[in-house]
C-alpha positions in Angstrom: 151.7 79.3 71.4 148.7 80.8 69.8 147.6 79.7 66.4 145.6 81.7 63.8 142.7 79.3 64.0 142.3 79.8 67.7 142.3 83.5 67.3 139.6 83.3 64.7 137.4 81.1 66.9 137.8 83.5 69.9 136.8 86.4 67.7 133.8 84.5 66.4 132.6 83.6 69.8 132.7 87.2 70.9 130.4 88.2 68.0 127.9 85.5 68.7 124.9 86.3 70.8 125.3 83.8 73.5 122.4 81.9 75.1 123.0 83.9 78.2 122.7 87.2 76.3 119.5 86.1 74.7 118.1 85.0 78.1 119.1 88.4 79.6 117.2 90.2 76.9 114.1 88.1 77.7 114.5 88.9 81.4 114.9 92.6 80.7 111.7 92.5 78.5 109.8 90.7 81.2 111.1 93.1 83.8 109.9 96.0 81.7 106.5 94.5 81.3 106.3 93.8 85.0 107.0 97.4 85.8 104.4 98.6 83.3 101.8 96.2 84.7 102.6 97.1 88.3 102.5 100.9 87.7 99.2 100.7 85.7 97.6 98.5 88.4 98.8 100.6 91.3 97.7 103.9 89.7 94.3 102.5 88.8 93.9 101.1 92.3 94.9 104.3 94.1 92.8 106.6 92.0 89.8 104.2 92.2 90.1 104.0 96.0 90.4 107.7 96.3 87.2 108.2 94.3 85.4 105.5 96.2 86.4 107.0 99.5 85.4 110.5 98.4 82.0 109.0 97.5 81.9 107.4 100.9 81.4 103.9 99.5 81.5 101.1 102.0 84.2 98.8 100.6 86.7 100.5 98.3 88.8 97.3 98.4 86.6 96.0 95.5 87.9 98.8 93.4 91.5 97.6 94.1 90.6 94.0 93.3 89.0 94.9 90.0 91.8 97.3 89.0 94.5 94.8 89.6 92.6 91.8 88.0 91.6 93.7 84.8 95.0 95.3 84.2 97.1 93.6 81.6 100.4 94.3 79.9 98.5 94.7 76.7 96.5 97.9 76.5 94.2 96.2 74.0 93.6 93.2 76.2 92.9 95.4 79.2 90.3 97.4 77.2 88.6 94.3 75.7 88.4 92.4 78.9 87.5 95.5 80.8 84.4 96.1 78.7 83.2 92.5 79.2 84.0 92.7 82.9 81.9 95.8 83.2 79.0 93.9 81.6 79.6 91.0 84.1 79.6 93.4 87.0 76.3 94.9 85.9 74.7 91.5 85.4 75.9 90.2 88.8 74.7 93.4 90.5 71.3 93.1 88.9 70.9 89.3 89.4 72.2 89.1 93.0 69.3 90.9 94.6 66.8 89.0 92.4 68.2 85.7 93.8 67.9 87.1 97.3 64.3 88.2 96.8 63.3 84.9 95.1 65.3 82.3 97.1 66.8 84.0 100.2 70.4 84.2 101.3 71.5 80.7 102.1 74.8 79.1 100.9 73.0 77.0 98.3 71.6 80.2 96.8 75.1 81.8 96.8 76.2 78.7 94.8 73.2 78.8 92.5 73.7 82.5 91.8 77.4 81.9 90.9 76.8 78.9 88.7 73.8 80.5 86.9 75.6 83.8 86.1 78.8 82.0 84.9 76.8 79.6 82.8 74.6 82.3 81.2 77.6 84.6 80.4 79.8 81.9 79.2 77.2 80.3 76.9 76.4 83.7 75.5 80.0 84.2 74.5 81.0 86.6 77.3 83.8 84.5 78.9 85.5 87.5 80.5 82.2 88.6 82.0 81.3 85.2 83.4 83.4 85.0 86.5 82.8 88.6 87.5 79.1 88.2 87.1 79.1 85.2 89.3 81.4 86.8 91.8 79.3 89.9 92.2 76.0 88.0 92.4 77.5 85.7 94.9 78.7 88.6 97.1 75.2 90.2 97.0 73.5 87.0 98.1 76.1 86.2 100.7 74.8 87.8 103.9 73.4 91.0 102.4 69.7 90.1 102.3 68.7 93.1 104.4 69.5 95.6 101.6 70.5 93.7 98.5 69.9 96.5 96.1 72.0 99.0 98.0 74.8 96.5 98.4 74.6 95.5 94.7 74.7 99.2 93.7 77.8 99.8 95.8 79.6 96.7 94.5 78.7 97.8 91.0 80.1 101.3 91.5 83.3 100.2 93.4 84.1 97.4 91.0 83.3 99.5 87.9 85.6 102.2 89.3 88.5 99.8 89.3 87.7 98.4 85.9 87.3 101.9 84.3 90.5 103.2 85.8 92.4 100.1 84.6 91.2 100.9 81.1 92.1 104.6 81.5 95.6 103.7 82.7 96.1 101.4 79.8 95.3 104.3 77.5 97.4 106.9 79.4 100.4 104.5 79.8 100.5 102.4 76.6 103.1 99.7 76.2 106.1 100.4 74.0 106.3 98.7 70.7 108.2 95.6 71.3 111.4 95.0 69.5 111.5 91.9 67.3 113.3 89.0 68.8 116.7 88.3 67.3 116.5 85.8 64.5 119.1 83.3 63.4 120.9 85.9 61.3 121.5 88.1 64.3 123.4 85.4 66.1 125.5 84.3 63.2 129.2 85.0 63.3 130.9 87.3 60.9 133.3 85.7 58.4 
């Protein structure tokens, strides 16, 4: 036999947002962000590589690396970090050949270039620029002493293509305004 109290409880449970429903909403939100991130990064990468190949640059893969690393779910974060990473790329491309000319191209010089550029950028307040500056300078020093300025120029152009196209895609494909999470009143049962 079914009592009135049991019927009311069953009806109340159906009106509650269950923990599973709440978790599913979060999963759907994360899936939506993942698609946005993937589409932006893929489009930025493909366009950057196409441009790099049309310019006959030697290593378009650096455009892909930069595009994927700079792309963020947040358009604003992509743009802010992108500007700093462009600065880091420029600093690394300028400093790398100077390290080669002054100290050669040994492994200790690769390390010195990386630590120096990261330190300078980080202390100056350009944390997003720091790692890319060290990375590009290290690449230039690493086995490219025969033509460090040419190699640095190419790394700058390829990496900058990826960064700029990540920024462009964040502007062309903005994130949707997120819906506010359900608060306590959303999950309360109706009387």
